[in-house]
C-alpha positions in Angstrom: -3.9 11.8 14.9 -5.8 9.8 17.6 -6.6 6.4 16.4 -9.2 5.3 19.3 -12.7 6.0 17.9 -11.7 6.8 14.4 -13.1 5.1 11.3 -10.5 3.4 9.0 -11.1 2.0 5.5 -8.4 -0.5 4.6 -8.0 -2.1 1.2 -6.1 -5.3 0.7 -7.3 -6.2 4.2 -7.6 -10.0 3.6 -4.0 -10.7 4.1 -0.5 -9.3 4.4 0.2 -5.7 5.4 -3.5 -4.8 5.1 -4.7 -7.6 7.4 -2.0 -6.8 10.0 -2.8 -2.8 9.8 -6.6 -3.8 10.3 -5.7 -5.9 13.4 -3.4 -3.1 14.9 -5.8 -0.3 14.4 -8.7 -2.2 15.9 -6.6 -3.2 18.9 -6.2 0.5 19.3 -9.9 1.3 19.4 -10.3 2.1 15.8 -13.5 0.9 13.9 -12.3 -0.7 10.6 -13.9 -1.4 7.3 -12.1 -4.2 5.6 -12.0 -4.3 1.8 -10.6 -6.9 -0.6 -11.8 -9.3 -3.3 -11.6 -12.4 -1.3 -14.8 -12.4 0.8 -14.1 -15.6 2.9 -10.7 -14.3 4.0 -12.2 -10.9 4.8 -14.9 -12.4 7.0 -12.3 -14.3 8.8 -10.3 -11.1 9.6 -13.5 -9.4 10.7 -14.5 -12.3 12.9 -11.0 -12.1 14.5 -11.3 -8.4 15.3 -14.9 -8.9 16.7 -13.8 -11.7 18.8 -11.3 -9.5 20.5 -14.1 -6.8 21.1 -13.4 -4.6 18.1 -15.7 -3.1 15.6 -15.1 -4.4 11.9 -17.1 -4.6 8.8 -16.0 -6.8 5.7 -16.9 -5.6 2.3 -15.8 -7.6 -0.7 -15.0 -5.5 -3.7 -12.7 -5.2 -6.7 -11.6 -1.5 -6.3 -10.1 -1.4 -9.7 -13.7 -1.3 -11.0 -15.1 2.3 -10.4 -18.6 0.9 -9.9 -17.6 -1.3 -7.1 -15.6 1.5 -5.5 -18.8 3.7 -5.7 -20.8 0.8 -4.1 -18.4 0.6 -1.2 -18.5 4.6 -0.7 -22.2 4.5 -0.8 -22.5 1.8 1.9 -19.8 3.2 4.2 -21.2 6.7 4.0 -24.7 5.6 4.5 -24.1 3.0 7.2 -21.0 4.1 9.3 -20.2 7.6 8.1 -17.1 9.4 6.6 -13.8 7.8 7.1 -11.0 9.5 9.2 -8.3 7.2 7.7 -7.8 5.5 4.3 -5.1 2.9 4.1 -4.3 1.8 0.4 -2.5 -1.5 0.8 -3.9 -3.5 -2.1 -1.3 -4.5 -4.6 -0.3 -7.5 -7.1 1.8 -8.1 -9.9 4.8 -10.3 -11.1 8.4 -8.9 -11.9 9.1 -9.3 -15.5 10.8 -7.6 -18.4 8.4 -5.5 -20.5 8.4 -7.8 -23.4 7.8 -10.9 -21.1 4.7 -9.3 -19.6 1.4 -10.2 -21.3 -0.7 -7.2 -22.3 -3.4 -8.1 -19.9 -0.9 -8.2 -17.1 0.2 -4.5 -17.9 -3.4 -3.5 -17.3 -3.8 -5.6 -14.1 -0.5 -4.1 -12.8 -1.9 -0.6 -13.1 -5.4 -1.6 -11.8 -4.0 -2.6 -8.5 -2.5 -0.6 -6.8 -2.8 2.6 -8.9 -6.6 2.7 -10.1 -8.0 1.1 -7.0 -6.3 3.7 -4.9 -7.5 6.5 -7.1 -11.0 5.3 -7.2 -11.2 4.7 -3.6 -9.8 8.2 -2.6 -12.1 9.8 -5.0 -15.1 8.2 -3.6 -14.4 9.5 -0.2 -12.7 12.7 -0.7 -15.7 14.9 -0.8 -16.9 13.8 2.4 -13.4 14.2 4.1 -13.0 17.6 2.6 -16.3 18.5 4.0 -15.3 17.8 7.4 -11.8 19.2 6.7 -10.0 16.4 8.3 -8.5 13.0 7.6 -5.4 10.9 6.8 -4.7 9.0 3.5 -1.9 6.6 3.6 -0.6 4.6 0.5 1.7 1.5 1.0 4.2 2.3 -1.7 7.2 0.5 -2.9 11.0 1.0 -2.7 10.7 0.4 -6.5 9.1 3.9 -6.9 12.2 5.6 -5.4 14.9 3.6 -7.2 14.3 1.5 -10.3 15.9 -1.9 -10.8 15.8 -4.1 -14.0 13.4 -7.0 -14.6 10.2 -5.7 -13.2 9.1 -3.0 -15.7 5.3 -3.1 -15.2 5.5 -3.5 -11.5 7.9 -0.5 -11.2 5.8 1.6 -13.4 2.5 1.0 -11.5 4.3 1.8 -8.2 5.6 5.1 -9.6 2.0 5.8 -10.6 0.8 5.2 -7.0 3.6 7.2 -5.6 2.9 10.0 -8.0 -0.8 9.9 -7.0 0.2 10.2 -3.4 2.5 13.2 -4.0 -0.1 14.9 -6.2 -2.8 14.4 -3.6 -0.6 16.1 -1.0 -0.2 18.9 -3.3 -3.9 19.2 -3.9 -4.8 19.2 -0.2 -2.1 21.6 0.9 -4.6 24.2 2.0 -6.8 21.8 3.8 -6.3 19.8 7.1 -6.2 16.4 5.3 -2.7 14.8 5.4 -1.2 12.3 3.0 1.3 9.8 3.6 3.5 7.5 1.5 4.7 4.4 3.4 7.6 2.4 2.3 8.1 -1.1 3.7 10.9 -3.3 3.0 10.5 -7.1 2.0 7.9 -8.8 3.9 9.3 -12.0 5.1 5.9 -13.6 5.9 4.2 -12.4 2.7 2.1 -14.6 0.5 3.6 -12.7 -2.5 7.1 -14.5 -2.6 5.4 -17.9 -2.0 3.3 -17.3 -5.1 6.0 -15.8 -7.1 9.0 -17.9 -6.2 11.2 -16.4 -8.9 10.8 -12.8 -7.9 13.2 -12.9 -5.0 16.0 -13.7 -7.4 15.3 -10.4 -9.2 16.0 -8.2 -6.0 19.4 -6.5 -6.6 22.2 -7.5 -4.2 22.3 -4.1 -2.6 18.6 -4.5 -1.9 19.2 -7.7 0.0 21.3 -5.9 2.5 18.1 -4.5 4.0 16.7 -6.8 6.6 13.3 -8.2 6.0 10.3 -7.3 8.2 7.0 -9.0 9.1 3.7 -7.8 8.1 3.1 -6.8 11.6 6.3 -4.8 11.8 5.0 -2.9 8.7 1.6 -2.4 10.4 3.1 -1.0 13.5 5.0 1.5 11.2 1.7 2.5 9.6 0.2 3.0 13.0 2.9 5.3 13.9 2.7 7.1 10.6 -1.0 7.8 11.3 -0.3 8.9 15.0 2.4 11.3 13.7 0.6 12.4 10.5 3.9 11.7 8.7 4.5 12.7 5.3 6.7 9.7 4.6 7.8 6.7 6.6 10.3 4.0 5.8 10.4 0.6 7.7 13.0 -0.7 8.4 15.4 2.4 9.0 18.0 0.9 6.6 15.5 1.4 3.9 15.5 5.1 4.5 19.3 5.1 4.5 19.2 3.5 1.1 16.8 5.9 -0.1 19.1 8.8 1.0 21.9 7.1 -0.9 19.8 7.2 -3.9 19.0 10.8 -3.6 22.5 12.0 -2.8 24.5 9.7 -5.0 22.1 8.6 -7.8 24.6 7.4 -10.1 26.3 5.1 -7.4 22.9 3.8 -6.4 21.8 3.3 -10.0 25.0 1.3 -10.9 24.5 -0.9 -7.7 20.9 -1.6 -8.4 21.4 -2.1 -12.1 24.6 -4.1 -12.2 23.4 -6.4 -9.4 19.7 -6.8 -10.5 18.0 -9.2 -13.1 19.6 -9.8 -16.5 18.2 -11.1 -19.6 19.1 -14.6 -20.6 21.0 -14.2 -23.8 23.3 -16.0 -26.3 
């Protein structure tokens, strides 16, 4: 798929992978609509792109609320037209055992990324189907391919997002729209691990064998996935090898993940 001249809507664009993806797409000539809850950070990203000669619009919204997703869709379709690319990179949530997780956090974990991606896609899908072209990419998690203990709500929400992605691919089989599940490894420069310092200790030891990547490296992988119209992509490649291990030898992979993952503090 040609990126130059395309219109890309990117959620979670105020920081991390979303921000890095917006910068890389804009650098290749895409027009980008940046969406996130933090208006000031969004404005800064848009200004950075515009200073480099790119086209960017910032739209602050909480996409887990259907009415805000609808408001975004109305503005984009009315002002800049149907998108060619949707990138779902919004995500949040702590890693906890189920009984450690407050009820409101369980809902929030599903709100972002699952409901936000579902609502955003639903808003733009009719226009994309009418043109019969487009690319939808969801930034998924390795946790939706192999489960590890101590992150119940997080894992369930990521499985929901991956399930949405796979279901959309099936729904759109007879169209020219393409759907991609993108799986990044641990992001070394992510705010997430700074805000949730106890999370890193819950990564199973086998997962720590996969080298971390930067948000920009993830963004470059997303760019490549769009260009190739890939179904799935893993960055770094070691993550793909780990995924194959889990597919071919599930009991071994489960044992390695479960035995070296988080354990409950007990008597």
